C-alpha positions as CSV (number, residue, x, y, z in Angstrom):
1,X,1.0,-6.2,-11.2
2,X,0.0,-7.1,-14.7
3,X,-2.2,-10.0,-15.9
4,X,0.8,-12.0,-17.3
5,X,2.3,-12.2,-13.8
6,X,-0.6,-14.2,-12.4
7,X,1.0,-17.5,-13.2
8,X,4.0,-16.7,-11.1
9,X,2.1,-15.6,-8.0
10,X,-0.7,-18.1,-8.5
11,X,1.8,-20.8,-7.8
12,X,1.8,-19.8,-4.2
13,X,-0.8,-22.1,-2.6
14,X,-2.9,-21.0,0.3
15,X,-2.4,-23.4,3.2
16,X,-5.7,-24.6,4.7
17,X,-4.2,-23.8,8.1
18,X,-4.0,-20.2,7.2
19,X,-7.6,-19.6,8.1
20,X,-7.5,-21.5,11.3
21,X,-7.3,-20.3,14.9
22,X,-8.9,-17.6,17.0
23,X,-7.5,-14.7,15.0
24,X,-9.6,-15.6,12.0
25,X,-13.2,-14.6,12.6
26,X,-15.9,-13.0,10.4
27,X,-16.6,-9.6,12.1
28,X,-16.8,-7.0,9.3
29,X,-19.4,-4.2,9.5
30,X,-20.9,-2.2,6.6
31,X,-19.1,1.2,6.0
32,X,-20.3,2.7,2.8
33,X,-19.1,6.1,3.9
34,X,-15.5,5.0,3.6
35,X,-15.8,4.3,-0.1
36,X,-15.1,7.8,-1.5
37,X,-11.7,8.0,0.3
38,X,-10.5,4.7,-1.2
39,X,-12.0,5.4,-4.6
40,X,-9.9,8.6,-4.7
41,X,-6.6,7.0,-3.6
42,X,-7.3,4.1,-6.0
43,X,-7.4,6.8,-8.8
44,X,-4.0,8.1,-7.6
45,X,-2.6,4.6,-7.4
46,X,-3.8,3.9,-10.9
47,X,-2.2,7.2,-12.0
48,X,1.1,6.0,-10.7
49,X,1.0,3.3,-13.3
50,X,0.1,5.8,-16.0
51,X,3.1,8.2,-15.7
52,X,0.9,11.3,-15.4
53,X,2.7,14.6,-15.8
54,X,1.5,17.8,-14.3
55,X,-1.6,16.5,-12.6
56,X,-3.0,13.3,-11.4
57,X,-6.7,13.8,-10.6
58,X,-6.8,16.4,-7.8
59,X,-3.0,16.3,-7.2
60,X,-0.6,18.7,-8.7
61,X,2.6,16.8,-9.3
62,X,5.8,18.5,-8.2
63,X,8.3,15.6,-8.5
64,X,8.4,12.3,-10.4
65,X,9.9,9.4,-8.6
66,X,12.0,7.5,-11.1
67,X,15.0,5.6,-9.7
68,X,16.5,3.5,-12.5
69,X,18.8,1.4,-10.3
70,X,15.8,-0.2,-8.6
71,X,13.1,0.6,-11.2
72,X,11.1,2.5,-8.6
73,X,8.5,4.9,-9.8
74,X,5.7,7.2,-8.5
75,X,5.0,10.8,-7.9
76,X,4.9,13.5,-5.2
77,X,2.6,16.5,-5.1
78,X,-0.2,18.3,-3.3
79,X,-4.0,18.5,-3.4
80,X,-5.5,21.9,-2.8
81,X,-9.0,20.4,-2.6
82,X,-8.0,17.9,0.1
83,X,-5.2,20.0,1.5
84,X,-2.9,17.1,1.5
85,X,0.7,16.5,0.4
86,X,0.7,13.2,-1.5
87,X,3.2,10.4,-2.1
88,X,2.0,7.7,-4.6
89,X,4.0,4.7,-5.5
90,X,3.7,2.5,-8.7
91,X,2.9,-1.2,-8.6
92,X,4.6,-3.9,-10.6
93,X,5.2,-3.4,-14.3
94,X,8.6,-4.9,-14.9
95,X,10.8,-8.0,-14.3
96,X,12.7,-6.0,-11.6
97,X,9.4,-5.3,-9.8
98,X,8.4,-9.0,-9.9
99,X,11.8,-9.9,-8.5
100,X,11.1,-7.5,-5.7
101,X,7.7,-9.0,-5.1
102,X,9.2,-12.4,-4.4
103,X,12.4,-11.3,-2.6
104,X,11.2,-12.2,0.9
105,X,14.6,-12.3,2.6
106,X,14.2,-10.4,5.8
107,X,16.6,-7.5,6.5
108,X,17.0,-5.0,9.3
109,X,16.0,-1.6,7.8
110,X,17.9,1.6,8.3
111,X,16.4,4.9,7.0
112,X,17.2,8.5,7.8
113,X,14.9,10.0,10.3
114,X,13.4,6.6,11.3
115,X,14.1,4.9,14.7
116,X,13.2,1.3,14.1
117,X,12.9,-0.8,17.2
118,X,15.1,-3.8,17.9
119,X,13.9,-6.9,16.0
120,X,12.0,-5.1,13.3
121,X,12.6,-6.6,9.9
122,X,11.1,-6.2,6.4
123,X,11.6,-8.0,3.2
124,X,14.5,-7.0,1.0
125,X,12.2,-6.7,-2.0
126,X,10.5,-3.7,-0.3
127,X,13.5,-2.3,1.5
128,X,15.6,-2.1,-1.6
129,X,13.3,0.0,-3.8
130,X,12.1,2.3,-0.9
131,X,15.6,2.9,0.5
132,X,16.7,4.0,-3.0
133,X,14.2,6.8,-3.1
134,X,13.6,7.5,0.6
135,X,15.9,10.6,1.0
136,X,14.5,12.2,-2.2
137,X,10.9,11.6,-1.0
138,X,11.5,13.1,2.4
139,X,13.3,16.1,0.9
140,X,10.5,16.8,-1.5
141,X,7.8,16.4,1.2
142,X,9.8,18.7,3.5
143,X,9.9,21.3,0.7
144,X,6.1,21.0,0.3
145,X,5.5,21.2,4.0
146,X,7.3,24.4,4.1
147,X,5.1,25.8,1.3
148,X,1.9,24.4,2.7
149,X,2.3,24.1,6.4
150,X,-1.3,23.5,7.1
151,X,-1.6,20.5,4.7
152,X,-1.7,17.0,6.0
153,X,0.3,14.1,4.5
154,X,-0.9,11.0,2.6
155,X,0.7,8.1,0.8
156,X,-0.8,5.4,-1.4
157,X,-0.2,2.8,-4.0
158,X,-1.5,-0.5,-5.4
159,X,0.1,-4.0,-5.2
160,X,3.8,-3.5,-4.9
161,X,3.0,0.2,-4.5
162,X,0.6,-0.7,-1.8
163,X,3.3,-2.7,0.0
164,X,5.7,0.2,-0.4
165,X,2.9,2.3,1.3
166,X,3.5,0.2,4.4
167,X,7.0,1.6,4.7
168,X,6.3,5.1,3.3
169,X,3.7,5.5,6.1
170,X,6.3,4.8,8.7
171,X,8.9,6.9,7.0
172,X,6.6,9.9,6.8
173,X,5.2,9.5,10.3
174,X,8.7,9.3,11.8
175,X,10.2,12.2,9.7
176,X,7.2,14.5,10.2
177,X,6.0,13.6,13.7
178,X,3.9,16.8,14.0
179,X,1.9,16.2,10.9
180,X,-1.3,14.4,10.5
181,X,-0.9,11.5,8.1
182,X,-3.3,9.0,6.4
183,X,-1.9,6.2,4.2
184,X,-4.1,3.9,2.1
185,X,-2.3,0.7,1.0
186,X,-4.3,-0.8,-1.9
187,X,-4.0,-4.6,-2.6
188,X,-0.9,-4.9,-0.5
189,X,0.9,-8.0,0.7
190,X,2.5,-7.8,4.2
191,X,6.2,-6.8,4.2
192,X,7.7,-7.8,7.5
193,X,7.6,-9.5,10.8
194,X,5.5,-8.9,13.8
195,X,7.9,-6.4,15.4
196,X,7.8,-4.3,12.3
197,X,4.0,-4.5,12.1
198,X,3.7,-3.5,15.8
199,X,6.0,-0.5,15.1
200,X,3.8,0.5,12.1
201,X,0.7,0.3,14.2
202,X,2.2,2.5,16.9
203,X,2.8,5.5,14.6
204,X,0.7,8.7,15.1
205,X,-1.5,8.5,12.0
206,X,-3.9,6.2,10.1
207,X,-2.9,3.3,7.9
208,X,-5.7,1.6,6.0
209,X,-5.6,-1.5,3.9
210,X,-8.0,-1.1,0.9
211,X,-8.7,-4.5,-0.7
212,X,-10.9,-5.8,-3.5
213,X,-13.1,-8.8,-3.3
214,X,-11.4,-12.0,-4.5
215,X,-7.9,-10.5,-4.6
216,X,-5.4,-13.0,-3.5
217,X,-2.4,-10.7,-3.1
218,X,-3.2,-9.7,0.5
219,X,-3.0,-13.4,1.4
220,X,0.6,-13.7,0.2
221,X,3.3,-14.4,2.8
222,X,0.9,-14.6,5.8
223,X,1.5,-18.3,6.4
224,X,4.5,-20.4,7.2
225,X,7.4,-20.2,6.3
226,X,7.1,-16.4,6.1
227,X,4.5,-15.5,8.8
228,X,4.6,-11.8,7.7
229,X,2.1,-9.6,9.5
230,X,-0.3,-6.9,8.2
231,X,-1.0,-3.8,10.2
232,X,-3.6,-1.1,10.0
233,X,-7.4,-1.3,9.4
234,X,-8.6,-3.4,6.4
235,X,-11.5,-2.2,4.2
236,X,-13.0,-4.6,1.7
237,X,-15.2,-4.0,-1.3
238,X,-16.6,-5.4,-4.5
239,X,-16.1,-2.0,-6.1
240,X,-19.1,-0.1,-4.8
241,X,-20.0,1.9,-1.7
242,X,-22.8,-0.5,-0.9
243,X,-20.4,-3.5,-0.7
244,X,-17.7,-1.7,1.3
245,X,-17.1,-3.1,4.8
246,X,-14.7,-2.3,7.6
247,X,-12.9,-5.4,8.7
248,X,-11.9,-6.3,12.3
249,X,-8.4,-7.3,13.1
250,X,-5.6,-8.4,10.9
251,X,-7.3,-11.5,9.4
252,X,-11.1,-11.1,9.3
253,X,-12.6,-13.9,7.3
254,X,-15.4,-11.6,6.1
255,X,-12.6,-9.9,4.2
256,X,-9.4,-11.0,2.4
257,X,-8.6,-13.7,4.9
258,X,-11.7,-15.6,4.0
259,X,-11.8,-15.3,0.2
260,X,-9.8,-18.5,-0.4
261,X,-7.5,-16.7,-2.9
262,X,-3.7,-16.2,-2.9
263,X,-1.4,-14.5,-5.4
264,X,-2.4,-12.4,-8.4
265,X,-6.0,-13.3,-9.1
266,X,-8.7,-11.7,-11.3
267,X,-9.8,-9.5,-8.4
268,X,-6.4,-7.9,-8.2
269,X,-6.7,-5.6,-11.2
270,X,-9.5,-3.4,-9.9
271,X,-9.9,-1.7,-6.6
272,X,-12.7,0.4,-5.2
273,X,-14.3,1.0,-8.6
274,X,-11.0,1.7,-10.4
275,X,-9.4,-0.5,-13.1
276,X,-5.7,-0.2,-12.3
277,X,-3.7,1.6,-14.9
278,X,-6.7,2.4,-17.0
279,X,-8.2,5.4,-15.2
280,X,-6.1,8.0,-16.9
281,X,-4.9,11.1,-15.0
282,X,-8.1,13.1,-14.7
283,X,-11.8,12.6,-13.7
284,X,-12.7,14.5,-16.8
Protein backbone atom coordinates (compact mmCIF):
# COMPACT_ATOMS: atom_id res chain seq x y z
CA UNK A 1 0.00 0.00 0.00
CA UNK A 2 1.31 3.43 -0.88
CA UNK A 3 1.20 6.58 1.23
CA UNK A 4 -1.60 8.16 -0.77
CA UNK A 5 -3.92 5.34 0.24
CA UNK A 6 -3.72 6.22 3.92
CA UNK A 7 -6.73 8.53 3.81
CA UNK A 8 -8.97 5.73 2.55
CA UNK A 9 -7.95 3.17 5.13
CA UNK A 10 -7.48 5.70 7.91
CA UNK A 11 -11.21 6.32 7.73
CA UNK A 12 -11.76 2.93 9.35
CA UNK A 13 -12.09 3.75 13.04
CA UNK A 14 -10.88 1.31 15.69
CA UNK A 15 -13.71 0.50 18.05
CA UNK A 16 -12.82 0.91 21.76
CA UNK A 17 -14.47 -2.48 22.25
CA UNK A 18 -11.93 -4.13 19.96
CA UNK A 19 -9.40 -4.30 22.76
CA UNK A 20 -11.77 -5.57 25.41
CA UNK A 21 -12.31 -9.06 26.73
CA UNK A 22 -10.20 -12.01 27.86
CA UNK A 23 -8.58 -12.62 24.45
CA UNK A 24 -6.73 -9.31 24.69
CA UNK A 25 -3.81 -9.56 27.09
CA UNK A 26 -0.18 -8.34 27.03
CA UNK A 27 1.90 -11.53 26.99
CA UNK A 28 4.66 -11.01 24.38
CA UNK A 29 8.18 -12.26 25.06
CA UNK A 30 11.47 -11.03 23.60
CA UNK A 31 12.70 -13.04 20.61
CA UNK A 32 15.61 -11.30 18.91
CA UNK A 33 16.59 -14.57 17.20
CA UNK A 34 13.50 -14.41 14.99
CA UNK A 35 14.54 -11.11 13.40
CA UNK A 36 16.77 -12.45 10.61
CA UNK A 37 14.02 -14.68 9.18
CA UNK A 38 11.57 -11.79 8.93
CA UNK A 39 14.17 -9.29 7.74
CA UNK A 40 14.92 -11.62 4.82
CA UNK A 41 11.30 -12.19 3.83
CA UNK A 42 10.62 -8.46 4.22
CA UNK A 43 13.33 -7.99 1.58
CA UNK A 44 11.56 -10.46 -0.69
CA UNK A 45 8.21 -8.77 -0.04
CA UNK A 46 9.75 -5.42 -0.93
CA UNK A 47 11.22 -6.96 -4.09
CA UNK A 48 7.71 -8.00 -5.15
CA UNK A 49 6.85 -4.27 -5.37
CA UNK A 50 10.02 -3.57 -7.36
CA UNK A 51 9.49 -5.94 -10.27
CA UNK A 52 12.85 -7.66 -9.91
CA UNK A 53 13.97 -9.74 -12.87
CA UNK A 54 16.38 -12.66 -12.63
CA UNK A 55 17.02 -12.50 -8.91
CA UNK A 56 15.50 -11.01 -5.79
CA UNK A 57 18.08 -11.08 -3.01
CA UNK A 58 18.90 -14.80 -2.50
CA UNK A 59 16.04 -16.04 -4.73
CA UNK A 60 16.50 -16.96 -8.38
CA UNK A 61 13.24 -16.01 -10.10
CA UNK A 62 11.81 -18.65 -12.44
CA UNK A 63 8.36 -17.15 -13.05
CA UNK A 64 6.85 -13.70 -12.82
CA UNK A 65 3.25 -13.58 -11.60
CA UNK A 66 1.40 -10.97 -13.65
CA UNK A 67 -2.32 -11.54 -14.08
CA UNK A 68 -3.74 -8.46 -15.79
CA UNK A 69 -7.39 -9.36 -15.26
CA UNK A 70 -7.04 -8.97 -11.48
CA UNK A 71 -3.81 -6.91 -11.42
CA UNK A 72 -2.09 -9.59 -9.36
CA UNK A 73 1.71 -9.61 -9.30
CA UNK A 74 4.58 -11.39 -7.60
CA UNK A 75 7.24 -13.95 -8.38
CA UNK A 76 8.17 -17.60 -7.87
CA UNK A 77 11.70 -18.96 -7.58
CA UNK A 78 14.16 -20.81 -5.40
CA UNK A 79 16.91 -20.03 -2.92
CA UNK A 80 19.96 -22.28 -2.95
CA UNK A 81 21.28 -20.75 0.28
CA UNK A 82 18.03 -21.42 2.15
CA UNK A 83 17.06 -24.46 0.06
CA UNK A 84 13.56 -23.11 -0.29
CA UNK A 85 11.08 -22.72 -3.14
CA UNK A 86 9.59 -19.25 -2.84
CA UNK A 87 6.26 -17.60 -3.67
CA UNK A 88 6.22 -13.82 -3.07
CA UNK A 89 3.11 -11.69 -3.66
CA UNK A 90 3.03 -7.93 -4.25
CA UNK A 91 1.13 -5.50 -2.06
CA UNK A 92 -1.18 -2.69 -3.20
CA UNK A 93 0.00 -0.31 -5.92
CA UNK A 94 -3.13 0.30 -8.01
CA UNK A 95 -6.79 1.23 -7.84
CA UNK A 96 -7.67 -2.42 -8.47
CA UNK A 97 -5.57 -3.44 -5.47
CA UNK A 98 -7.30 -0.88 -3.27
CA UNK A 99 -10.69 -2.15 -4.43
CA UNK A 100 -9.58 -5.64 -3.40
CA UNK A 101 -8.37 -4.37 -0.02
CA UNK A 102 -11.86 -3.14 0.83
CA UNK A 103 -13.91 -5.88 -0.88
CA UNK A 104 -14.87 -7.70 2.31
CA UNK A 105 -17.83 -9.66 0.93
CA UNK A 106 -17.40 -13.21 2.21
CA UNK A 107 -17.37 -16.03 -0.35
CA UNK A 108 -16.95 -19.78 -0.14
CA UNK A 109 -13.57 -20.53 -1.75
CA UNK A 110 -12.92 -23.30 -4.25
CA UNK A 111 -9.34 -23.99 -5.36
CA UNK A 112 -7.78 -27.01 -7.05
CA UNK A 113 -6.10 -29.33 -4.58
CA UNK A 114 -7.62 -27.64 -1.52
CA UNK A 115 -10.30 -29.29 0.61
CA UNK A 116 -11.91 -26.40 2.45
CA UNK A 117 -14.13 -27.38 5.39
CA UNK A 118 -17.80 -26.56 5.53
CA UNK A 119 -18.39 -22.98 6.65
CA UNK A 120 -14.96 -21.62 5.72
CA UNK A 121 -15.25 -18.25 3.99
CA UNK A 122 -12.80 -15.58 2.87
CA UNK A 123 -13.21 -12.05 1.54
CA UNK A 124 -13.78 -11.72 -2.20
CA UNK A 125 -10.97 -9.15 -2.40
CA UNK A 126 -8.48 -11.91 -1.58
CA UNK A 127 -10.20 -14.81 -3.27
CA UNK A 128 -10.48 -13.04 -6.63
CA UNK A 129 -6.76 -12.20 -7.10
CA UNK A 130 -5.48 -15.47 -5.64
CA UNK A 131 -7.85 -17.72 -7.58
CA UNK A 132 -6.77 -15.97 -10.81
CA UNK A 133 -3.16 -17.15 -10.31
CA UNK A 134 -3.60 -20.24 -8.13
CA UNK A 135 -3.25 -22.87 -10.84
CA UNK A 136 -0.20 -21.17 -12.37
CA UNK A 137 1.47 -20.89 -8.97
CA UNK A 138 0.85 -24.52 -8.09
CA UNK A 139 2.09 -25.64 -11.52
CA UNK A 140 5.35 -23.68 -11.22
CA UNK A 141 5.95 -24.83 -7.65
CA UNK A 142 5.33 -28.42 -8.72
CA UNK A 143 7.94 -28.02 -11.47
CA UNK A 144 10.46 -26.64 -8.97
CA UNK A 145 9.70 -29.41 -6.46
CA UNK A 146 10.55 -31.93 -9.17
CA UNK A 147 13.89 -30.17 -9.81
CA UNK A 148 14.69 -29.56 -6.14
CA UNK A 149 12.96 -32.38 -4.22
CA UNK A 150 14.83 -31.67 -0.99
CA UNK A 151 13.86 -28.00 -0.86
CA UNK A 152 11.17 -26.74 1.50
CA UNK A 153 8.42 -24.28 0.52
CA UNK A 154 7.87 -20.70 1.60
CA UNK A 155 5.49 -17.87 0.77
CA UNK A 156 5.53 -14.23 1.75
CA UNK A 157 4.25 -10.76 0.94
CA UNK A 158 3.48 -7.38 2.49
CA UNK A 159 0.10 -5.69 3.05
CA UNK A 160 -2.26 -7.05 0.36
CA UNK A 161 0.59 -9.44 -0.44
CA UNK A 162 0.70 -10.44 3.22
CA UNK A 163 -3.01 -11.15 3.23
CA UNK A 164 -2.59 -13.18 0.04
CA UNK A 165 0.03 -15.13 1.99
CA UNK A 166 -2.74 -16.33 4.30
CA UNK A 167 -4.35 -18.15 1.37
CA UNK A 168 -1.09 -19.10 -0.39
CA UNK A 169 -0.01 -20.92 2.77
CA UNK A 170 -3.19 -23.01 2.75
CA UNK A 171 -2.93 -23.61 -1.01
CA UNK A 172 0.68 -24.80 -0.79
CA UNK A 173 0.15 -26.89 2.34
CA UNK A 174 -2.86 -28.65 0.79
CA UNK A 175 -1.31 -29.21 -2.63
CA UNK A 176 2.06 -30.36 -1.29
CA UNK A 177 1.19 -32.19 1.94
CA UNK A 178 4.54 -33.92 2.15
CA UNK A 179 6.59 -30.72 2.01
CA UNK A 180 7.72 -28.59 4.93
CA UNK A 181 6.38 -25.05 4.55
CA UNK A 182 6.91 -21.71 6.27
CA UNK A 183 4.91 -18.63 5.31
CA UNK A 184 5.58 -15.12 6.62
CA UNK A 185 2.68 -12.70 6.19
CA UNK A 186 3.99 -9.15 6.63
CA UNK A 187 1.58 -6.38 7.69
CA UNK A 188 -1.48 -8.44 6.77
CA UNK A 189 -5.12 -7.85 7.59
CA UNK A 190 -7.22 -10.97 8.35
CA UNK A 191 -9.05 -12.37 5.35
CA UNK A 192 -11.84 -14.60 6.58
CA UNK A 193 -14.08 -16.02 9.25
CA UNK A 194 -13.19 -18.21 12.21
CA UNK A 195 -13.80 -21.43 10.29
CA UNK A 196 -11.21 -20.42 7.70
CA UNK A 197 -8.72 -19.29 10.36
CA UNK A 198 -9.10 -22.60 12.18
CA UNK A 199 -8.51 -24.44 8.91
CA UNK A 200 -5.37 -22.40 8.27
CA UNK A 201 -4.08 -23.08 11.76
CA UNK A 202 -4.55 -26.84 11.24
CA UNK A 203 -2.21 -27.05 8.23
CA UNK A 204 1.04 -28.97 8.56
CA UNK A 205 3.45 -26.04 8.46
CA UNK A 206 4.27 -22.67 10.01
CA UNK A 207 2.41 -19.41 9.38
CA UNK A 208 3.90 -16.29 10.97
CA UNK A 209 2.49 -12.78 11.10
CA UNK A 210 5.34 -10.26 10.89
CA UNK A 211 4.12 -6.82 11.95
CA UNK A 212 5.74 -3.43 12.44
CA UNK A 213 5.18 -1.20 15.46
CA UNK A 214 2.33 1.31 14.99
CA UNK A 215 1.03 -0.35 11.82
CA UNK A 216 -2.75 -0.21 11.80
CA UNK A 217 -3.39 -2.61 8.91
CA UNK A 218 -3.34 -5.78 11.09
CA UNK A 219 -6.20 -4.22 13.09
CA UNK A 220 -8.47 -3.86 10.07
CA UNK A 221 -11.64 -6.01 9.95
CA UNK A 222 -11.13 -7.62 13.36
CA UNK A 223 -14.13 -5.88 14.89
CA UNK A 224 -17.86 -5.81 14.12
CA UNK A 225 -19.37 -5.96 11.53
CA UNK A 226 -16.60 -8.10 9.99
CA UNK A 227 -15.15 -10.08 12.91
CA UNK A 228 -12.47 -11.57 10.67
CA UNK A 229 -9.91 -13.76 12.43
CA UNK A 230 -6.11 -13.88 12.12
CA UNK A 231 -4.26 -17.15 12.47
CA UNK A 232 -0.62 -18.08 12.98
CA UNK A 233 1.97 -16.65 15.38
CA UNK A 234 2.48 -12.88 15.45
CA UNK A 235 5.93 -11.31 15.75
CA UNK A 236 6.17 -7.57 16.37
CA UNK A 237 9.13 -5.23 15.98
CA UNK A 238 10.20 -1.61 15.71
CA UNK A 239 12.65 -2.64 13.01
CA UNK A 240 15.51 -4.12 15.03
CA UNK A 241 16.38 -7.49 16.50
CA UNK A 242 16.42 -5.97 19.99
CA UNK A 243 12.79 -4.83 19.70
CA UNK A 244 11.44 -8.06 18.21
CA UNK A 245 8.94 -9.93 20.35
CA UNK A 246 6.94 -13.12 19.93
CA UNK A 247 3.29 -12.46 20.63
CA UNK A 248 0.85 -14.76 22.37
CA UNK A 249 -2.52 -15.55 20.83
CA UNK A 250 -4.34 -13.81 18.06
CA UNK A 251 -4.72 -10.43 19.78
CA UNK A 252 -1.86 -9.77 22.20
CA UNK A 253 -2.03 -6.14 23.35
CA UNK A 254 1.77 -6.04 23.60
CA UNK A 255 1.67 -6.28 19.81
CA UNK A 256 -0.61 -5.00 17.03
CA UNK A 257 -3.80 -5.35 19.05
CA UNK A 258 -2.56 -2.82 21.58
CA UNK A 259 -1.05 -0.11 19.37
CA UNK A 260 -4.30 1.84 18.99
CA UNK A 261 -3.91 2.13 15.21
CA UNK A 262 -6.14 1.01 12.35
CA UNK A 263 -5.76 1.25 8.60
CA UNK A 264 -2.71 2.48 6.70
CA UNK A 265 -0.60 4.39 9.22
CA UNK A 266 3.00 5.61 9.08
CA UNK A 267 4.21 2.34 10.57
CA UNK A 268 2.87 0.38 7.62
CA UNK A 269 5.60 1.31 5.15
CA UNK A 270 8.53 -0.38 6.85
CA UNK A 271 8.79 -3.86 8.25
CA UNK A 272 11.61 -5.61 10.12
CA UNK A 273 14.16 -3.03 9.00
CA UNK A 274 13.06 -2.81 5.36
CA UNK A 275 11.41 0.17 3.68
CA UNK A 276 8.82 -1.44 1.45
CA UNK A 277 9.48 -0.98 -2.26
CA UNK A 278 12.81 0.77 -1.66
CA UNK A 279 15.15 -2.11 -0.84
CA UNK A 280 15.95 -2.95 -4.45
CA UNK A 281 16.62 -6.51 -5.59
CA UNK A 282 19.97 -7.30 -4.00
CA UNK A 283 21.76 -6.95 -0.67
CA UNK A 284 24.67 -5.50 -2.64
